C-alpha positions in Angstrom: 89.7 -43.5 118.5 92.3 -46.1 119.5 91.6 -48.1 122.6 93.7 -48.0 125.7 95.0 -51.5 125.0 96.2 -50.3 121.5 97.9 -47.3 123.0 99.7 -49.4 125.6 100.5 -52.3 123.2 103.5 -54.0 124.6 106.8 -54.3 122.8 106.5 -58.1 123.0 103.6 -58.0 120.5 105.9 -56.4 117.9 108.6 -59.1 118.2 109.2 -61.9 115.7 111.5 -64.7 115.0 114.5 -63.2 113.2 115.4 -66.4 111.3 111.8 -66.9 110.1 111.6 -63.3 109.0 114.8 -63.5 107.0 113.6 -66.7 105.4 110.4 -64.9 104.4 112.3 -62.1 102.7 115.8 -63.3 101.9 114.8 -66.9 101.2 112.9 -65.9 98.1 114.2 -64.2 94.9 114.5 -60.5 94.7 111.5 -59.2 92.8 113.3 -56.9 90.3 116.7 -57.1 88.8 119.2 -54.3 89.1 119.9 -52.1 86.1 123.2 -52.5 84.4 125.3 -49.4 84.2 124.9 -49.1 80.4 121.2 -48.9 81.0 121.4 -45.7 83.1 120.0 -42.5 81.4 121.9 -39.2 81.4 120.6 -37.9 84.8 121.1 -41.3 86.4 124.6 -41.6 85.0 125.5 -38.2 86.3 124.2 -39.0 89.8 126.0 -42.3 89.8 129.2 -40.4 89.1 128.4 -38.1 92.0 127.8 -41.1 94.2 131.2 -42.6 93.2 132.9 -39.3 93.9 131.3 -39.0 97.4 132.4 -42.6 98.2 136.0 -42.0 97.0 135.5 -44.5 94.1 136.6 -43.9 90.5 133.9 -42.6 88.2 132.5 -45.5 86.1 133.1 -48.0 89.0 130.3 -50.3 89.8 127.4 -49.1 91.9 126.0 -51.7 94.3 123.3 -53.9 93.1 120.9 -52.5 95.7 121.3 -49.0 94.4 121.1 -50.2 90.8 117.8 -51.7 91.6 116.5 -48.4 92.9 117.8 -46.7 89.8 114.9 -48.3 88.0 112.8 -45.4 89.4 115.5 -42.8 89.4 113.4 -39.7 90.2 112.0 -41.4 93.3 115.5 -42.7 94.3 117.0 -39.3 93.9 114.5 -37.6 96.2 114.7 -40.4 98.7 118.5 -39.9 98.8 118.0 -36.2 99.4 115.9 -37.0 102.4 118.4 -39.6 103.7 121.3 -37.1 103.3 119.3 -34.5 105.2 118.6 -36.9 108.1 121.9 -38.7 108.3 124.4 -36.0 107.5 122.7 -32.7 108.3 120.2 -33.7 111.0 119.8 -32.2 114.4 119.7 -35.4 116.4 123.0 -36.9 117.7 124.5 -39.8 115.8 123.8 -42.1 118.7 120.2 -41.0 119.0 119.6 -41.3 115.3 121.1 -44.8 115.0 119.1 -46.0 118.0 115.9 -44.7 116.4 116.7 -46.2 113.0 117.8 -49.6 114.4 114.7 -49.9 116.6 112.4 -48.8 113.7 113.8 -51.2 111.2 114.0 -54.0 113.8 110.3 -53.6 114.6 109.6 -53.6 110.9 111.5 -56.8 110.5 113.7 -55.5 107.6 117.0 -57.3 107.3 118.7 -54.9 104.9 118.4 -51.5 106.5 118.5 -52.9 110.0 121.8 -54.7 109.3 123.3 -51.7 107.6 122.5 -49.4 110.5 123.9 -52.0 113.0 127.2 -51.5 111.2 126.7 -47.7 111.4 126.1 -48.1 115.2 129.3 -50.0 115.5 131.1 -47.3 113.5 130.0 -44.5 116.0 131.1 -46.6 119.0 128.0 -48.4 120.2 129.0 -51.6 122.0 127.8 -55.1 121.1 125.7 -55.2 124.3 124.0 -51.9 123.4 123.3 -53.1 119.9 121.7 -56.3 121.2 119.7 -54.2 123.7 118.1 -52.2 120.9 116.4 -55.4 119.8 114.7 -55.6 123.2 113.9 -52.0 123.3 112.8 -49.6 126.0 112.2 -52.4 128.6 115.9 -53.5 128.5 117.9 -52.4 131.6 120.9 -50.1 131.1 119.4 -47.2 129.0 119.5 -43.7 130.4 116.0 -42.2 131.1 116.3 -40.2 127.9 117.3 -43.2 125.7 114.5 -45.2 127.2 112.0 -42.4 126.3 113.4 -42.4 122.7 112.9 -46.1 122.3 109.4 -45.9 123.9 108.5 -43.2 121.4 109.7 -45.3 118.4 107.7 -48.3 119.7 104.6 -46.2 120.1 104.9 -44.8 116.6 105.4 -48.3 115.1 102.5 -49.7 117.1 100.0 -46.8 117.0 101.4 -44.1 114.7 101.3 -41.6 117.6 103.4 -40.8 120.7 101.8 -40.5 124.1 101.8 -37.1 125.9 103.9 -38.5 128.8 106.7 -39.7 126.5 106.5 -36.7 124.2 106.8 -34.3 127.1 109.8 -36.2 128.5 111.6 -35.9 125.1 110.6 -32.2 124.8 112.4 -31.5 128.1 115.7 -32.6 126.4 115.3 -32.0 122.7 115.0 -28.7 120.8 112.0 -27.9 118.6 113.9 -29.0 115.5 114.9 -32.3 117.1 111.2 -32.9 118.1 110.2 -32.4 114.5 113.0 -34.5 113.1 112.3 -37.5 115.3 109.0 -38.6 113.7 110.5 -37.8 110.2 113.4 -40.3 110.9 111.0 -43.0 112.1 108.7 -42.4 109.1 111.6 -42.4 106.6 112.8 -45.7 107.9 109.4 -47.3 108.1 109.1 -46.4 104.4 112.6 -47.8 103.7 111.8 -51.0 105.5 108.6 -51.5 103.5 110.5 -50.8 100.2 113.3 -53.3 101.0 110.9 -56.0 102.3 108.6 -55.7 99.3 111.4 -55.8 96.7 113.3 -58.4 98.8 116.6 -56.6 98.4 119.7 -58.7 98.9 122.1 -57.9 101.8 125.8 -57.2 101.3 128.5 -59.5 102.6 129.2 -57.3 105.6 125.5 -56.9 106.5 124.5 -59.6 109.0 120.8 -58.9 108.9 118.3 -59.5 111.7 119.6 -62.9 112.9 123.0 -61.7 114.2 121.6 -61.1 117.7 119.2 -64.0 117.8 119.5 -66.0 121.0 
């Protein structure tokens, strides 16, 4: 059974130096090369065309190097994308709640690629620069509503101890539906897995993705 000190592990224990973390991951070569489009098999080619259609790009146009890397294990990538679509486009949580959860999770995992991508998504749904910076501090930062503070506390507890305390869970349950309560740990788990994948493969970040260090003081 986890000790009380583990259950109450402070957010500060989960912090890191963003520049050093990026040097650890982005300062070394990516571990696998992306596939070239001519290397895609039939199912992968069809899905690549579907991706181009959904993004409004001509069929046969280039797929990003990050996606082409994951096409090396197409069945896994395809199922992962199904889960991502469910959580991002069809989920029960509000866009603001979802992006706060994902940003806090990927920040605590120290994962430059998914964290930076979801900072951009946070901007796209209207989160302010001050709010985006506050996510890096977490539940202890002043300015959150009680509910938002509870969301961030729950993310921090899951990342630290893989469980949520009764006090925090009960507070969330007073606001969220049953479906939202079930979806919450699924989002955290999905993006812990995403962070592990990106960090292990050392995926490169796009030009618009500013990574972890954009809010370093």
